[in-house]
C-alpha positions in Angstrom: 0.0 0.0 0.0 1.6 3.3 -1.1 1.4 6.0 1.5 3.4 9.1 2.2 2.4 10.3 5.7 1.9 8.8 9.1 -1.8 7.9 9.3 -2.4 7.4 5.6 -2.3 3.6 5.9 -4.9 3.7 8.7 -7.1 6.1 6.6 -7.0 3.7 3.6 -7.8 0.7 5.7 -10.7 2.4 7.4 -12.2 3.4 4.0 -11.7 -0.1 2.7 -13.6 -1.7 5.6 -17.1 -3.3 5.0 -19.4 -2.7 7.9 -22.1 -5.0 9.4 -24.8 -2.6 8.3 -23.9 -3.3 4.7 -22.1 0.0 3.7 -18.4 0.5 3.0 -16.0 2.5 5.1 -15.9 3.2 8.8 -16.4 7.0 9.2 -12.9 8.4 9.8 -11.7 11.7 11.1 -8.1 12.7 10.3 -6.4 15.1 12.8 -3.3 17.0 11.8 -1.6 20.3 11.6 -2.4 22.7 8.7 -0.4 22.2 5.5 0.5 18.6 6.0 -1.6 17.2 3.1 -4.7 15.7 4.8 -7.1 17.2 2.3 -4.9 16.7 -0.7 -4.4 13.0 0.1 -8.1 12.3 0.5 -9.0 14.2 -2.6 -6.3 12.3 -4.5 -8.4 9.2 -4.1 -10.9 10.5 -6.7 -11.1 8.4 -9.9 -13.5 8.2 -12.8 -16.8 6.9 -11.4 -15.4 7.4 -7.8 -15.9 11.1 -6.9 -14.6 12.8 -3.8 -17.0 15.6 -2.9 -15.5 18.1 -0.5 -17.6 20.2 1.9 -16.0 22.9 4.1 -18.0 22.7 7.3 -17.9 26.4 8.2 -19.3 27.4 4.8 -22.5 25.4 5.1 -25.9 25.7 6.9 -27.4 22.8 8.8 -30.0 22.4 6.0 -27.1 21.4 3.6 -26.8 18.2 5.6 -30.4 17.5 6.6 -32.3 18.8 3.6 -34.4 22.0 3.3 -38.1 21.7 4.5 -40.5 22.4 1.6 -44.3 22.1 1.1 -45.2 19.5 -1.5 -48.8 18.3 -2.3 -49.9 19.7 1.1 -47.2 17.9 3.0 -43.9 19.0 4.5 -40.9 17.1 3.3 -37.1 17.7 3.2 -35.8 18.4 -0.3 -32.4 16.7 -0.8 -29.4 19.1 -1.4 -27.8 19.3 -4.8 -24.6 17.6 -3.6 -26.4 14.3 -3.0 -26.8 13.9 -6.8 -23.1 13.5 -7.2 -23.3 10.1 -5.4 -26.7 9.1 -6.7 -25.2 9.2 -10.2 -22.2 7.1 -9.4 -23.4 5.0 -6.4 -19.9 5.3 -4.8 -17.2 7.7 -3.8 -16.2 9.7 -0.7 -18.1 12.4 1.1 -15.3 14.5 2.5 -16.1 16.9 5.4 -13.1 19.2 5.6 -12.2 21.6 8.4 -14.7 19.8 10.7 -13.7 21.8 13.8 -14.8 25.0 12.1 -18.4 23.7 12.2 -20.5 25.5 14.8 -22.7 23.4 17.2 -25.8 23.8 15.0 -23.9 22.3 12.0 -22.4 19.6 14.2 -25.9 18.6 15.3 -27.0 18.3 11.7 -24.1 16.0 11.0 -25.0 13.5 13.7 -27.6 11.7 11.5 -25.6 12.0 8.3 -22.5 10.4 9.8 -24.3 7.6 11.8 -27.3 6.8 9.7 -26.0 8.1 6.4 -29.3 9.9 5.8 -29.9 13.3 4.3 -33.6 14.1 5.1 -35.4 11.0 3.7 -32.6 10.1 1.4 -29.8 7.7 2.1 -26.2 7.7 0.8 -25.5 4.7 -1.5 -23.8 1.8 0.4 -20.4 2.4 -1.4 -20.1 6.0 -0.4 -17.6 6.4 2.3 -17.5 9.3 4.9 -14.2 10.9 5.7 -13.4 14.1 7.6 -10.4 16.2 8.4 -9.7 18.8 11.1 -7.0 20.9 12.7 -7.0 20.8 16.5 -9.3 23.5 17.8 -6.4 25.4 19.4 -4.7 26.0 16.0 -7.8 26.1 13.8 -8.7 29.5 12.2 -12.1 29.5 13.9 -12.1 26.5 16.3 -15.0 24.7 17.9 -14.7 21.7 20.2 -16.1 18.6 18.7 -19.1 17.4 20.6 -18.8 13.9 22.2 -21.8 12.5 20.3 -20.3 13.5 16.9 -16.7 12.4 18.0 -18.0 8.9 18.9 -19.3 8.5 15.3 -15.8 8.6 13.9 -12.6 6.6 14.2 -9.8 9.2 14.9 -6.5 9.1 13.1 -3.4 11.2 13.8 -1.8 12.5 10.7 1.8 13.6 10.5 4.1 14.6 7.7 7.5 14.9 9.3 10.5 16.8 7.8 12.3 13.6 6.6 9.2 12.3 4.7 8.6 15.8 3.2 12.3 16.0 2.1 12.0 12.6 0.4 8.9 13.7 -1.4 10.7 16.7 -2.8 13.3 14.4 -4.2 11.1 11.7 -5.6 7.5 13.0 -5.4 4.5 11.7 -3.5 3.4 8.1 -4.1 -0.1 7.7 -5.6 -2.5 6.2 -3.1 -5.3 3.8 -4.0 -7.9 2.1 -1.8 -7.0 -1.6 -1.0 -9.6 -4.2 -2.0 -11.2 -6.1 0.9 -13.1 -9.4 0.3 -16.5 -8.8 2.1 -17.2 -12.5 2.6 -13.8 -13.2 4.0 -14.1 -10.1 6.1 -17.4 -11.3 7.5 -15.8 -14.6 8.5 -12.9 -13.0 10.2 -15.0 -10.5 12.0 -16.6 -13.5 13.9 -13.2 -14.1 15.5 -12.6 -10.5 16.5 -16.1 -10.1 17.8 -15.8 -13.1 20.1 -12.3 -11.9 21.1 -13.7 -8.6 22.2 -16.5 -10.4 24.0 -14.0 -12.4 25.9 -12.1 -9.3 26.8 -15.2 -7.4 28.0 -16.3 -10.4 30.0 -13.4 -9.8 32.3 -13.3 -6.0 31.8 -17.0 -4.9 31.7 -16.2 -1.3 32.8 -14.3 -0.8 29.5 -17.4 -1.2 27.4 -18.0 2.5 28.1 -15.3 5.0 28.9 -14.8 8.7 29.0 -12.4 10.4 26.6 -9.0 11.0 28.0 -7.4 14.5 28.0 -6.4 15.6 24.5 -8.3 12.7 23.0 -11.6 12.5 21.1 -12.0 8.7 20.9 -13.7 6.8 23.7 -15.2 3.4 24.2 -18.9 2.7 23.5 -20.7 -0.3 22.0 -20.7 1.6 18.7 -16.9 2.3 18.7 -16.2 -1.3 19.7 -18.2 -2.4 16.7 -15.9 -0.1 14.6 -12.9 -1.6 16.2 -14.0 -5.1 15.4 -14.6 -4.3 11.7 -11.2 -2.5 11.5 -9.3 -5.4 13.2 -10.7 -7.8 10.6 -9.6 -5.6 7.8 -6.1 -5.2 9.3 -5.9 -9.0 9.5 -6.8 -9.5 5.9 -4.2 -7.0 4.8 -1.4 -8.3 7.0 -1.3 -5.8 9.8 -3.0 -7.7 12.7 -1.1 -9.3 15.6 -3.2 -12.5 15.4 -3.0 -14.7 18.6 -0.9 -17.8 18.1 1.0 -16.3 15.2 4.2 -14.2 15.0 3.4 -10.5 15.0 3.5 -8.9 11.5 6.4 -6.6 10.8 4.1 -3.6 10.8 1.3 -3.8 13.4 1.2 -0.1 14.1 -1.8 0.6 11.9 -3.7 -2.0 13.8 -2.7 -0.4 17.1 -3.5 3.1 15.9 -7.0 2.1 14.6 -8.0 0.4 17.8 -6.9 3.4 19.8 -8.7 5.7 17.3 -11.9 3.8 17.8 -12.1 3.2 21.5 -9.5 5.5 23.0 -6.0 4.8 24.4 -7.2 3.6 27.8 -9.5 0.8 26.6 -7.2 0.0 23.7 -4.1 -0.4 25.9 -5.9 -2.9 28.1 -7.3 -4.7 25.1 -3.9 -4.9 23.3 -2.3 -6.3 26.5 -5.0 -8.9 26.7 -4.4 -9.8 23.0 -0.7 -10.3 23.6 -1.3 -12.8 26.3 -3.7 -15.0 24.3 -2.4 -18.4 23.2 -5.4 -19.6 21.2 -5.0 -21.2 17.8 -6.9 -19.9 14.8 -10.5 -21.2 15.2 -10.8 -21.9 11.5 -7.6 -23.9 11.6 -9.0 -26.0 14.4 -12.2 -26.7 12.5 -10.2 -27.6 9.4 -7.9 -30.0 11.3 -4.8 -27.8 10.9 -4.6 -27.0 14.6 -5.6 -28.7 17.9 -7.4 -27.6 21.0 -5.0 -27.4 24.0 -6.6 -28.2 27.3 -4.1 -26.0 29.1 -5.8 -22.9 27.7 -7.3 -20.4 30.2 -11.1 -20.2 30.7 -11.3 -16.9 28.8 -9.2 -18.4 25.9 -11.5 -21.4 25.7 -14.5 -19.0 25.7 -13.1 -17.1 22.7 -12.1 -20.2 20.8 -15.3 -22.2 21.2 -17.7 -19.3 20.7 -15.9 -18.3 17.5 -16.1 -21.9 16.3 -19.7 -22.0 17.2 -20.4 -18.8 15.2 -18.5 -20.2 12.2 -20.4 -23.5 12.3 -23.9 -22.0 12.7 -23.1 -19.5 9.9 -22.4 -22.3 7.4 -25.0 -23.6 4.8 -26.3 -27.1 5.5 -25.2 -28.2 2.1 -21.5 -27.1 2.7 -19.4 -30.3 2.3 -17.1 -29.1 5.1 -19.8 -29.0 7.7 -19.7 -32.6 8.8 -16.0 -32.7 9.4 -15.9 -29.3 11.0 -18.7 -30.3 13.4 -16.8 -33.5 14.4 -13.6 -31.5 15.1 -15.6 -29.0 17.2 -17.0 -31.8 19.3 -13.7 -33.6 19.6 -12.2 -30.4 20.8 -14.9 -30.1 23.4 -14.0 -33.7 24.5 -10.5 -32.6 25.1 -11.7 -29.7 27.3 -14.3 -31.8 29.2 -11.8 -34.6 29.9 -9.5 -31.9 31.4 -12.4 -31.0 33.7 -12.9 -27.6 32.2 -16.3 -28.2 30.7 -17.7 -25.2 32.6 -15.8 -22.8 30.4 -17.6 -24.0 27.2 -21.0 -24.9 28.9 -22.8 -21.7 27.7 -21.6 -22.4 24.1 -23.2 -25.8 24.1 -26.3 -24.5 25.8 -26.8 -22.0 23.0 -26.3 -24.6 20.3 -28.9 -26.8 22.0 -31.4 -24.0 22.7 -31.2 -22.8 19.0 -31.9 -26.4 17.8 -28.7 -26.4 15.7 -27.1 -29.3 17.4 -30.3 -31.4 17.2 -30.5 -30.8 13.5 -26.9 -31.8 13.0 -27.4 -35.0 15.1 -30.3 -35.9 12.9 -28.5 -35.2 9.7 -25.1 -36.7 10.5 -24.8 -40.1 12.3 -21.1 -39.7 12.6 -21.4 -37.3 15.5 -23.6 -39.5 17.7 -20.7 -41.4 19.4 -19.0 -38.1 20.2 -22.2 -36.7 21.6 -22.7 -39.8 23.7 -19.3 -39.3 25.2 -19.9 -35.6 25.8 -23.3 -36.3 27.5 -21.3 -37.5 30.6 -20.4 -33.8 31.0 -23.3 -32.0 29.4 -26.6 -33.6 30.6 -28.7 -31.8 28.0 -27.0 -33.8 25.3 -28.8 -36.9 26.5 -32.1 -35.5 25.3 -30.7 -35.1 21.8 -29.5 -38.7 21.7 -32.9 -40.0 22.9 -34.8 -37.9 20.4 
């Protein structure tokens, strides 16, 4: 990925992230000093059929983001602003909100729905339109306003820096052309399962970090929404080789991963989460299901929780006609045997209870006779399995 300033890789990864709601790009706000190329870099991503439409916050009225109320056929409705047509014609691109900290509180309030719900009045941005913003810190902005916490929590915050050495190199050889990386949405969805369960395991032992207050000189803070952003971003980082995946050697450059997690949930929650991630010893859940790795009974309770809940999510998300389903189910149950034999069945009890409650395990038992002997063995530890075998 060709970049020329600190923060550019993080920006590109955020814009190339598919979200659970079906649109592309986690909303991203780039912070940096004036004259360091923030706006130029974002606008350079424009291509034919992929416009970058720039709006300077201080030059617009709240109605430019929410629509102008007009009377039509005896009813009041919000007429969409002209700029929305740019994206309705192409269906993709970047809406770039520049100089965001010059926006007065009334404009910031109008941006809340646009950034979160991607709506302008009754009209929605197309799913492939990303939202990016840039700002100078209020203390050095021409006309600075503090960013409200509700608006700040709708963005992932990236620090941008073009130091003297990078600038000198650019004078000698020019700036590299930047392009958005391509992220496979299906693969991203599969890997998000792992990161979602990993965050769940972390918050199980650190529930207070589900919500935090922004630290001094920071705008990012933890909330369920910003943890969702972090999960999607971590999956993207993994697919592009930046994530320190548990059980594997850390990649050469994990800094974008670290910066994006901090930019989503704040440095306090991120530091605790990253420490937790470094201590994990779990194998890749997909590798266990595919027979390329084994369940280790010496894993901690929280590690087993993450591993088995991720495998459960992967299994229940598979089509019944998938030829891998039978073998993967057997390996999942065999791994559970290892845990139960080590007298650690309590750590995966809720996982089995959910599979039984949903009816998924009963369906698999009826469709695949190969798993009956494993279920019979496991019924010594999980009494509810007896009902499945007798059905």
